[in-house]
SEVEXSE-802626 format. One record per residue (C-alpha): residue number from 1; x, y, z; residue in three letters. Coordinates in steps of 0.05 Angstrom, whole numbers. Layout:
BEGIN
{r NUM, {X, Y, Z}, 'ALA'},
...
***
This chain:
BEGIN
{r 1, {113, -69, 721}, 'MET'},
{r 2, {58, -87, 668}, 'VAL'},
{r 3, {22, -39, 710}, 'ALA'},
{r 4, {69, 14, 719}, 'SER'},
{r 5, {86, 9, 638}, 'SER'},
{r 6, {1, 21, 634}, 'THR'},
{r 7, {-3, 83, 678}, 'ARG'},
{r 8, {55, 112, 638}, 'SER'},
{r 9, {25, 103, 575}, 'ARG'},
{r 10, {-43, 121, 591}, 'GLY'},
{r 11, {-16, 186, 619}, 'GLY'},
{r 12, {23, 203, 552}, 'THR'},
{r 13, {-46, 195, 516}, 'ALA'},
{r 14, {-79, 244, 564}, 'LEU'},
{r 15, {-19, 290, 554}, 'VAL'},
{r 16, {-28, 294, 488}, 'LEU'},
{r 17, {-102, 303, 485}, 'MET'},
{r 18, {-93, 360, 534}, 'GLY'},
{r 19, {-42, 393, 485}, 'LEU'},
{r 20, {-96, 381, 429}, 'LEU'},
{r 21, {-148, 411, 465}, 'LEU'},
{r 22, {-100, 470, 480}, 'GLY'},
{r 23, {-82, 482, 403}, 'LEU'},
{r 24, {-146, 477, 381}, 'ALA'},
{r 25, {-164, 537, 429}, 'THR'},
{r 26, {-109, 578, 399}, 'LEU'},
{r 27, {-129, 562, 321}, 'LEU'},
{r 28, {-200, 587, 337}, 'GLY'},
{r 29, {-271, 598, 376}, 'GLU'},
{r 30, {-338, 608, 356}, 'GLY'},
{r 31, {-380, 567, 308}, 'ASP'},
{r 32, {-353, 502, 278}, 'ALA'},
{r 33, {-350, 522, 204}, 'THR'},
{r 34, {-302, 484, 170}, 'ALA'},
{r 35, {-245, 525, 132}, 'LEU'},
{r 36, {-217, 511, 61}, 'GLU'},
{r 37, {-150, 489, 85}, 'GLY'},
{r 38, {-87, 531, 82}, 'ILE'},
{r 39, {-83, 564, 13}, 'GLN'},
{r 40, {-14, 568, -23}, 'GLY'},
{r 41, {3, 592, -90}, 'LYS'},
{r 42, {-3, 525, -133}, 'TYR'},
{r 43, {-39, 474, -79}, 'ALA'},
{r 44, {-85, 473, -13}, 'ILE'},
{r 45, {-54, 439, 49}, 'PHE'},
{r 46, {-104, 405, 97}, 'TYR'},
{r 47, {-63, 383, 158}, 'PRO'},
{r 48, {-100, 341, 213}, 'SER'},
{r 49, {-87, 293, 271}, 'ILE'},
{r 50, {-134, 240, 307}, 'GLU'},
{r 51, {-114, 213, 374}, 'LEU'},
{r 52, {-154, 152, 392}, 'ILE'},
{r 53, {-164, 114, 463}, 'TYR'},
{r 54, {-186, 43, 439}, 'TYR'},
{r 55, {-208, -10, 495}, 'HIS'},
{r 56, {-227, -82, 467}, 'THR'},
{r 57, {-256, -142, 509}, 'ASP'},
{r 58, {-229, -193, 460}, 'ASN'},
{r 59, {-160, -174, 431}, 'LEU'},
{r 60, {-154, -234, 393}, 'TYR'},
{r 61, {-219, -256, 378}, 'LEU'},
{r 62, {-228, -323, 408}, 'THR'},
{r 63, {-285, -362, 425}, 'PRO'},
{r 64, {-263, -370, 499}, 'GLU'},
{r 65, {-208, -338, 549}, 'ASN'},
{r 66, {-214, -265, 519}, 'GLU'},
{r 67, {-168, -215, 532}, 'GLU'},
{r 68, {-177, -145, 543}, 'ASP'},
{r 69, {-136, -94, 509}, 'SER'},
{r 70, {-121, -15, 517}, 'ASN'},
{r 71, {-98, 19, 454}, 'GLN'},
{r 72, {-66, 87, 439}, 'PHE'},
{r 73, {-68, 108, 370}, 'LEU'},
{r 74, {-44, 172, 340}, 'ALA'},
{r 75, {-54, 182, 263}, 'ARG'},
{r 76, {-34, 246, 227}, 'PRO'},
{r 77, {-65, 260, 158}, 'THR'},
{r 78, {-22, 300, 107}, 'PHE'},
{r 79, {-66, 321, 45}, 'TRP'},
{r 80, {-47, 360, -11}, 'VAL'},
{r 81, {-93, 383, -71}, 'GLU'},
{r 82, {-69, 414, -128}, 'VAL'},
{r 83, {-128, 442, -169}, 'PRO'},
{r 84, {-123, 479, -237}, 'THR'},
{r 85, {-174, 499, -290}, 'ASP'},
{r 86, {-174, 437, -325}, 'THR'},
{r 87, {-136, 385, -279}, 'ASN'},
{r 88, {-135, 357, -211}, 'TYR'},
{r 89, {-86, 318, -169}, 'PHE'},
{r 90, {-89, 301, -93}, 'SER'},
{r 91, {-39, 270, -46}, 'PHE'},
{r 92, {-52, 242, 20}, 'SER'},
{r 93, {-9, 210, 73}, 'TYR'},
{r 94, {-29, 178, 139}, 'THR'},
{r 95, {24, 147, 181}, 'PRO'},
{r 96, {-15, 111, 239}, 'GLN'},
{r 97, {24, 95, 312}, 'TYR'},
{r 98, {-10, 45, 349}, 'ARG'},
{r 99, {13, 23, 421}, 'ASP'},
{r 100, {-21, -38, 445}, 'VAL'},
{r 101, {-16, -43, 522}, 'GLN'},
{r 102, {-20, -112, 540}, 'GLU'},
{r 103, {24, -143, 485}, 'THR'},
{r 104, {79, -121, 430}, 'ASP'},
{r 105, {56, -125, 361}, 'ILE'},
{r 106, {109, -138, 304}, 'PRO'},
{r 107, {105, -66, 279}, 'GLU'},
{r 108, {76, -1, 317}, 'ASP'},
{r 109, {70, 42, 255}, 'PHE'},
{r 110, {20, 30, 200}, 'SER'},
{r 111, {28, 70, 125}, 'HIS'},
{r 112, {-33, 89, 79}, 'PHE'},
{r 113, {-25, 135, 21}, 'VAL'},
{r 114, {-73, 157, -30}, 'ASP'},
{r 115, {-62, 188, -98}, 'LEU'},
{r 116, {-120, 217, -144}, 'LYS'},
{r 117, {-114, 251, -210}, 'GLY'},
{r 118, {-166, 276, -265}, 'LYS'},
{r 119, {-122, 304, -329}, 'PHE'},
{r 120, {-168, 337, -381}, 'GLN'},
{r 121, {-147, 324, -449}, 'GLY'},
{r 122, {-206, 354, -487}, 'SER'},
{r 123, {-280, 378, -471}, 'PRO'},
{r 124, {-298, 308, -474}, 'ASN'},
{r 125, {-245, 265, -464}, 'PHE'},
{r 126, {-204, 256, -392}, 'ARG'},
{r 127, {-158, 212, -353}, 'VAL'},
{r 128, {-165, 194, -283}, 'GLU'},
{r 129, {-119, 153, -234}, 'VAL'},
{r 130, {-130, 131, -164}, 'MET'},
{r 131, {-81, 89, -122}, 'ASP'},
{r 132, {-87, 68, -50}, 'HIS'},
{r 133, {-33, 35, -12}, 'PHE'},
{r 134, {-34, 7, 61}, 'ALA'},
{r 135, {32, -24, 98}, 'HIS'},
{r 136, {-7, -48, 165}, 'GLY'},
{r 137, {-8, -104, 214}, 'VAL'},
{r 138, {-76, -108, 251}, 'LEU'},
{r 139, {-114, -76, 192}, 'GLU'},
{r 140, {-139, -138, 166}, 'THR'},
{r 141, {-199, -106, 123}, 'GLN'},
{r 142, {-143, -79, 75}, 'GLU'},
{r 143, {-128, -152, 60}, 'VAL'},
{r 144, {-194, -185, 65}, 'ASP'},
{r 145, {-251, -131, 67}, 'PRO'},
{r 146, {-309, -186, 81}, 'ASP'},
{r 147, {-274, -218, 139}, 'GLY'},
{r 148, {-252, -288, 145}, 'GLU'},
{r 149, {-186, -260, 161}, 'LEU'},
{r 150, {-217, -229, 224}, 'ALA'},
{r 151, {-152, -219, 260}, 'PHE'},
{r 152, {-78, -219, 237}, 'GLY'},
{r 153, {-9, -208, 267}, 'TRP'},
{r 154, {35, -206, 204}, 'ASP'},
{r 155, {54, -140, 170}, 'PRO'},
{r 156, {26, -140, 99}, 'PHE'},
{r 157, {29, -88, 44}, 'ASP'},
{r 158, {-33, -81, -4}, 'ALA'},
{r 159, {-43, -38, -65}, 'ASN'},
{r 160, {-101, -22, -106}, 'ASN'},
{r 161, {-85, 20, -176}, 'LEU'},
{r 162, {-134, 38, -230}, 'GLN'},
{r 163, {-130, 86, -292}, 'LEU'},
{r 164, {-188, 105, -327}, 'ASP'},
{r 165, {-196, 135, -400}, 'PHE'},
{r 166, {-264, 167, -402}, 'ILE'},
{r 167, {-304, 200, -462}, 'TRP'},
{r 168, {-363, 232, -439}, 'GLU'},
{r 169, {-420, 271, -483}, 'GLY'},
{r 170, {-476, 311, -469}, 'GLN'},
{r 171, {-523, 251, -458}, 'LYS'},
{r 172, {-476, 183, -460}, 'GLN'},
{r 173, {-407, 166, -453}, 'GLY'},
{r 174, {-358, 108, -437}, 'ALA'},
{r 175, {-301, 91, -390}, 'ASP'},
{r 176, {-248, 39, -411}, 'PHE'},
{r 177, {-204, 20, -348}, 'TYR'},
{r 178, {-146, -23, -328}, 'GLY'},
{r 179, {-129, -46, -253}, 'GLY'},
{r 180, {-84, -75, -210}, 'TRP'},
{r 181, {-86, -103, -143}, 'ALA'},
{r 182, {-40, -138, -95}, 'MET'},
{r 183, {-27, -166, -28}, 'THR'},
{r 184, {35, -196, 6}, 'SER'},
{r 185, {59, -212, 76}, 'PHE'},
{r 186, {127, -198, 110}, 'SER'},
{r 187, {146, -271, 111}, 'ARG'},
{r 188, {153, -304, 43}, 'ASP'},
{r 189, {197, -366, 67}, 'GLU'},
{r 190, {150, -411, 100}, 'PRO'},
{r 191, {177, -475, 138}, 'SER'},
{r 192, {152, -528, 191}, 'SER'},
{r 193, {186, -485, 239}, 'PHE'},
{r 194, {162, -417, 219}, 'ASP'},
{r 195, {94, -425, 180}, 'PRO'},
{r 196, {74, -363, 130}, 'ALA'},
{r 197, {14, -315, 148}, 'PRO'},
{r 198, {-49, -349, 165}, 'GLU'},
{r 199, {-81, -321, 95}, 'PHE'},
{r 200, {-61, -313, 26}, 'LEU'},
{r 201, {-23, -272, -23}, 'GLU'},
{r 202, {-62, -251, -80}, 'GLN'},
{r 203, {-45, -208, -146}, 'GLU'},
{r 204, {-104, -191, -198}, 'ASP'},
{r 205, {-104, -150, -262}, 'ILE'},
{r 206, {-170, -125, -296}, 'SER'},
{r 207, {-194, -91, -353}, 'ILE'},
{r 208, {-262, -66, -370}, 'GLY'},
{r 209, {-308, -22, -404}, 'ILE'},
{r 210, {-368, 17, -383}, 'GLU'},
{r 211, {-424, 53, -421}, 'TYR'},
{r 212, {-467, 101, -386}, 'PHE'},
{r 213, {-521, 135, -413}, 'TYR'},
{r 214, {-551, 202, -371}, 'ARG'},
{r 215, {-629, 211, -376}, 'PHE'},
{r 216, {-630, 263, -324}, 'THR'},
{r 217, {-580, 320, -309}, 'PRO'},
{r 218, {-560, 282, -245}, 'LEU'},
{r 219, {-579, 210, -262}, 'SER'},
{r 220, {-548, 157, -310}, 'ARG'},
{r 221, {-557, 87, -324}, 'PHE'},
{r 222, {-495, 39, -329}, 'ILE'},
{r 223, {-472, -24, -362}, 'VAL'},
{r 224, {-414, -55, -363}, 'GLY'},
{r 225, {-359, -117, -376}, 'TYR'},
{r 226, {-294, -133, -332}, 'GLN'},
{r 227, {-244, -183, -341}, 'PHE'},
{r 228, {-200, -202, -284}, 'THR'},
{r 229, {-141, -256, -287}, 'THR'},
{r 230, {-107, -265, -222}, 'GLY'},
{r 231, {-62, -315, -176}, 'SER'},
{r 232, {-68, -336, -103}, 'ARG'},
{r 233, {-5, -356, -61}, 'ASP'},
{r 234, {-31, -401, 2}, 'TYR'},
{r 235, {2, -398, 67}, 'SER'},
{r 236, {30, -464, 90}, 'MET'},
{r 237, {13, -478, 164}, 'ASN'},
{r 238, {2, -552, 150}, 'ASN'},
{r 239, {62, -566, 114}, 'VAL'},
{r 240, {74, -635, 72}, 'ASP'},
{r 241, {124, -653, 21}, 'LEU'},
{r 242, {121, -662, -48}, 'ASP'},
{r 243, {128, -743, -58}, 'PRO'},
{r 244, {162, -731, -127}, 'ILE'},
{r 245, {211, -672, -112}, 'SER'},
{r 246, {216, -670, -42}, 'GLY'},
{r 247, {208, -599, -31}, 'GLU'},
{r 248, {156, -567, 24}, 'ILE'},
{r 249, {91, -552, -11}, 'ILE'},
{r 250, {19, -545, 6}, 'GLY'},
{r 251, {-26, -512, 51}, 'GLY'},
{r 252, {-83, -519, 93}, 'PRO'},
{r 253, {-131, -491, 36}, 'ALA'},
{r 254, {-126, -536, -29}, 'LEU'},
{r 255, {-64, -576, -20}, 'GLY'},
{r 256, {-22, -530, -74}, 'THR'},
{r 257, {19, -470, -59}, 'ASP'},
{r 258, {-14, -431, -113}, 'SER'},
{r 259, {-79, -425, -159}, 'LEU'},
{r 260, {-95, -381, -215}, 'ASP'},
{r 261, {-161, -355, -230}, 'ALA'},
{r 262, {-202, -322, -288}, 'ASP'},
{r 263, {-265, -279, -277}, 'SER'},
{r 264, {-318, -245, -326}, 'ASN'},
{r 265, {-364, -200, -301}, 'LEU'},
{r 266, {-425, -165, -334}, 'VAL'},
{r 267, {-465, -113, -292}, 'GLN'},
{r 268, {-514, -61, -303}, 'PHE'},
{r 269, {-535, -6, -250}, 'GLY'},
{r 270, {-556, 63, -241}, 'PHE'},
{r 271, {-529, 121, -208}, 'GLU'},
{r 272, {-558, 194, -182}, 'GLY'},
{r 273, {-628, 221, -156}, 'GLU'},
{r 274, {-681, 174, -140}, 'LEU'},
{r 275, {-727, 235, -118}, 'GLY'},
{r 276, {-721, 302, -82}, 'ARG'},
{r 277, {-689, 273, -21}, 'THR'},
{r 278, {-656, 206, -45}, 'THR'},
{r 279, {-602, 187, -82}, 'THR'},
{r 280, {-556, 126, -93}, 'GLY'},
{r 281, {-514, 77, -138}, 'ARG'},
{r 282, {-524, 7, -152}, 'ILE'},
{r 283, {-492, -44, -192}, 'THR'},
{r 284, {-518, -116, -207}, 'VAL'},
{r 285, {-489, -167, -242}, 'GLY'},
{r 286, {-473, -235, -264}, 'TYR'},
{r 287, {-395, -263, -250}, 'GLN'},
{r 288, {-362, -328, -277}, 'ASP'},
{r 289, {-295, -348, -236}, 'THR'},
{r 290, {-259, -405, -261}, 'ALA'},
{r 291, {-200, -442, -222}, 'TYR'},
{r 292, {-145, -481, -250}, 'ASP'},
{r 293, {-147, -549, -243}, 'ASP'},
{r 294, {-98, -578, -188}, 'LEU'},
{r 295, {-49, -629, -202}, 'PRO'},
{r 296, {-78, -695, -209}, 'GLU'},
{r 297, {-34, -727, -161}, 'TYR'},
{r 298, {-66, -693, -109}, 'TRP'},
{r 299, {-132, -725, -123}, 'LEU'},
{r 300, {-106, -797, -128}, 'ASN'},
{r 301, {-41, -806, -82}, 'ASP'},
{r 302, {-65, -832, -16}, 'PRO'},
{r 303, {14, -831, 11}, 'ALA'},
{r 304, {-1, -762, 26}, 'LEU'},
{r 305, {-61, -773, 70}, 'GLY'},
{r 306, {-103, -725, 35}, 'LEU'},
{r 307, {-177, -739, 27}, 'ASN'},
{r 308, {-187, -738, -49}, 'PRO'},
{r 309, {-244, -687, -40}, 'PHE'},
{r 310, {-196, -632, -33}, 'TYR'},
{r 311, {-180, -634, -112}, 'GLY'},
{r 312, {-249, -620, -124}, 'ARG'},
{r 313, {-251, -543, -125}, 'VAL'},
{r 314, {-318, -503, -143}, 'SER'},
{r 315, {-319, -446, -185}, 'ASP'},
{r 316, {-362, -383, -171}, 'PHE'},
{r 317, {-421, -368, -213}, 'SER'},
{r 318, {-473, -331, -192}, 'GLY'},
{r 319, {-509, -257, -174}, 'LEU'},
{r 320, {-460, -198, -143}, 'VAL'},
{r 321, {-484, -134, -125}, 'ALA'},
{r 322, {-466, -70, -95}, 'ASP'},
{r 323, {-505, -10, -68}, 'GLY'},
{r 324, {-516, 47, -24}, 'THR'},
{r 325, {-578, 91, -22}, 'PHE'},
{r 326, {-584, 154, 18}, 'THR'},
{r 327, {-651, 185, 45}, 'LYS'},
{r 328, {-658, 252, 70}, 'GLY'},
{r 329, {-706, 262, 123}, 'PHE'},
{r 330, {-695, 341, 145}, 'THR'},
{r 331, {-628, 379, 138}, 'ARG'},
{r 332, {-594, 344, 188}, 'PHE'},
{r 333, {-621, 277, 189}, 'THR'},
{r 334, {-606, 221, 136}, 'LYS'},
{r 335, {-614, 149, 128}, 'LEU'},
{r 336, {-561, 106, 92}, 'GLU'},
{r 337, {-573, 40, 64}, 'VAL'},
{r 338, {-517, -13, 32}, 'ASN'},
{r 339, {-526, -81, 4}, 'ILE'},
{r 340, {-467, -123, -21}, 'HIS'},
{r 341, {-457, -190, -50}, 'ARG'},
{r 342, {-395, -213, -67}, 'ALA'},
{r 343, {-341, -274, -71}, 'ASP'},
{r 344, {-272, -270, -42}, 'ASN'},
{r 345, {-210, -311, -38}, 'PRO'},
{r 346, {-213, -361, 19}, 'SER'},
{r 347, {-153, -395, 59}, 'ASN'},
{r 348, {-204, -449, 91}, 'TYR'},
{r 349, {-191, -520, 76}, 'GLU'},
{r 350, {-220, -547, 10}, 'GLY'},
{r 351, {-247, -476, -11}, 'ASN'},
{r 352, {-220, -429, -61}, 'ALA'},
{r 353, {-272, -371, -44}, 'TYR'},
{r 354, {-327, -357, 6}, 'TYR'},
{r 355, {-384, -310, -15}, 'ARG'},
{r 356, {-404, -255, 25}, 'ALA'},
{r 357, {-481, -228, 32}, 'ASP'},
{r 358, {-489, -162, 76}, 'ARG'},
{r 359, {-545, -115, 86}, 'LEU'},
{r 360, {-526, -51, 132}, 'GLY'},
{r 361, {-557, 12, 154}, 'PHE'},
{r 362, {-534, 78, 181}, 'ALA'},
{r 363, {-578, 135, 217}, 'LEU'},
{r 364, {-542, 199, 228}, 'THR'},
{r 365, {-572, 269, 255}, 'ASN'},
{r 366, {-541, 337, 275}, 'GLN'},
{r 367, {-592, 365, 318}, 'PRO'},
{r 368, {-556, 425, 331}, 'LEU'},
{r 369, {-531, 445, 264}, 'GLY'},
{r 370, {-450, 432, 259}, 'ARG'},
{r 371, {-445, 429, 339}, 'LYS'},
{r 372, {-467, 358, 358}, 'VAL'},
{r 373, {-479, 297, 311}, 'PHE'},
{r 374, {-497, 222, 328}, 'TRP'},
{r 375, {-502, 169, 290}, 'SER'},
{r 376, {-529, 93, 294}, 'VAL'},
{r 377, {-518, 31, 247}, 'GLY'},
{r 378, {-498, -35, 237}, 'GLY'},
{r 379, {-502, -98, 189}, 'TYR'},
{r 380, {-516, -172, 185}, 'PHE'},
{r 381, {-472, -210, 136}, 'GLN'},
{r 382, {-463, -284, 122}, 'ARG'},
{r 383, {-405, -314, 94}, 'ASN'},
{r 384, {-415, -380, 59}, 'ALA'},
{r 385, {-368, -431, 29}, 'TYR'},
{r 386, {-385, -476, -30}, 'PRO'},
{r 387, {-348, -535, -14}, 'ASP'},
{r 388, {-366, -583, 51}, 'PRO'},
{r 389, {-307, -603, 93}, 'THR'},
{r 390, {-303, -667, 140}, 'ASP'},
{r 391, {-324, -650, 211}, 'ILE'},
{r 392, {-315, -713, 238}, 'GLY'},
{r 393, {-340, -784, 238}, 'PHE'},
{r 394, {-352, -779, 160}, 'GLY'},
{r 395, {-400, -723, 164}, 'GLU'},
{r 396, {-386, -667, 109}, 'MET'},
{r 397, {-416, -595, 128}, 'LYS'},
{r 398, {-415, -529, 90}, 'HIS'},
{r 399, {-388, -472, 131}, 'ARG'},
{r 400, {-429, -413, 141}, 'GLU'},
{r 401, {-410, -356, 187}, 'ASP'},
{r 402, {-463, -305, 208}, 'ASP'},
{r 403, {-441, -227, 227}, 'TYR'},
{r 404, {-478, -186, 266}, 'LEU'},
{r 405, {-448, -115, 278}, 'VAL'},
{r 406, {-476, -56, 320}, 'ALA'},
{r 407, {-447, 12, 321}, 'ARG'},
{r 408, {-461, 80, 356}, 'ALA'},
{r 409, {-427, 141, 361}, 'GLU'},
{r 410, {-437, 213, 386}, 'VAL'},
{r 411, {-396, 272, 373}, 'GLY'},
{r 412, {-387, 347, 389}, 'TYR'},
{r 413, {-352, 406, 353}, 'HIS'},
{r 414, {-333, 451, 408}, 'PRO'},
{r 415, {-285, 488, 358}, 'LEU'},
{r 416, {-278, 508, 289}, 'THR'},
{r 417, {-219, 457, 283}, 'HIS'},
{r 418, {-239, 406, 336}, 'LEU'},
{r 419, {-282, 348, 349}, 'ASN'},
{r 420, {-290, 300, 395}, 'VAL'},
{r 421, {-322, 230, 392}, 'LYS'},
{r 422, {-345, 171, 433}, 'LEU'},
{r 423, {-354, 103, 395}, 'ASN'},
{r 424, {-381, 37, 415}, 'PHE'},
{r 425, {-386, -24, 372}, 'GLN'},
{r 426, {-410, -95, 383}, 'HIS'},
{r 427, {-394, -153, 336}, 'GLN'},
{r 428, {-409, -227, 342}, 'ASP'},
{r 429, {-391, -280, 291}, 'ARG'},
{r 430, {-430, -345, 298}, 'ASP'},
{r 431, {-405, -409, 257}, 'SER'},
{r 432, {-442, -472, 247}, 'ASN'},
{r 433, {-369, -508, 249}, 'MET'},
{r 434, {-368, -542, 315}, 'PRO'},
{r 435, {-331, -533, 372}, 'MET'},
{r 436, {-339, -458, 362}, 'GLY'},
{r 437, {-275, -454, 328}, 'ALA'},
{r 438, {-295, -393, 286}, 'PHE'},
{r 439, {-336, -359, 338}, 'ASP'},
{r 440, {-326, -293, 378}, 'PHE'},
{r 441, {-353, -233, 405}, 'GLU'},
{r 442, {-321, -164, 418}, 'GLU'},
{r 443, {-337, -98, 446}, 'ASN'},
{r 444, {-301, -36, 436}, 'VAL'},
{r 445, {-306, 34, 458}, 'VAL'},
{r 446, {-270, 87, 420}, 'LEU'},
{r 447, {-251, 156, 448}, 'PHE'},
{r 448, {-231, 204, 394}, 'GLN'},
{r 449, {-203, 275, 394}, 'VAL'},
{r 450, {-189, 305, 326}, 'GLY'},
{r 451, {-161, 367, 303}, 'LEU'},
{r 452, {-149, 400, 239}, 'GLY'},
{r 453, {-182, 419, 169}, 'TYR'},
***
């Protein structure tokens, strides 16, 4: 029965890809020069669709007994732009259908929405708004972009909203902004029989100001300050009873069901040209994040069987950075280098956060102009945890996870509206925790067919 179902789904995927190729042939032939969408009276419409065959040799990202999986994804995008002389607005909606052949996932459809707006109030003042919403299952990077939650099975919602008030003069300007970000999972009522998701829910509100000075027409210096306040609601996979109220409380991370945090960030940076063929943006800053104290009885009540260490949560204080540099060698060849250092909320026992340090690169080339393209890239990342955990026999150890990711892609534009891509990715997580509990290796092959503007 399983084999028959697999053949049926695979055949459906091939039929859909064939229809896509046929439709592209009808839309246009010749050189692959992208058109400027479908022009309307007041808006520009950019419809597109992408069909993906996805194979992984480790569906659940486990250290042993890896399970292969074949998946088919259909991802149409409906993107509308409304430009005027002084204002701009865009709306993008991408519903994604995912069919995992070897198992059933809780939801087959994910949804992604992006809103952008720029509204010019005067020659020197404008308001910008940006919002990104995601409802997904396996797209865990929307919840935890630096990868402690490498695999998830619970549907979630994530939203990131930012509103900017920008004054910009000829040489200098300022951006006063506010933001709201949240993540939530579908199961909000955990119990010992139905534990909550394996990660945490969070909500953050931030305000900040950024001053910039333009020392060339295409380059500027940036300095800014941001304050963020937020809360983390932890999952309760390890359920305990409050000795005072008798209610179900606790979680694997900190022995409490929620934790508040306040963060201050001072940063400076650069954006623009570094030469005739090099551009980039980098911000470097100092961030201090303080977590509220845990209830006192978690520290000294042995009746709960908790190690007193779990009450001592480390605050984060240190350097953060984010940057991307692009070097163009020829008209069609460029190298991109990325650096990243940040703290992230953690649901690993005894730790309120983990720090991620990453260095990555991507080399892209189009040797035949717009027809053929390829890229190779990858990154190395270390996730480090500030508080040690008991690994047995009284030994305490700080967890460190090393990620190594390598990617390669080759693509071809046979027709104006059509592209075909073949991708390969290898990722390896090596943790210093015993028994290889957090280790995994995965190889992924993707075949993509895209049609649209």
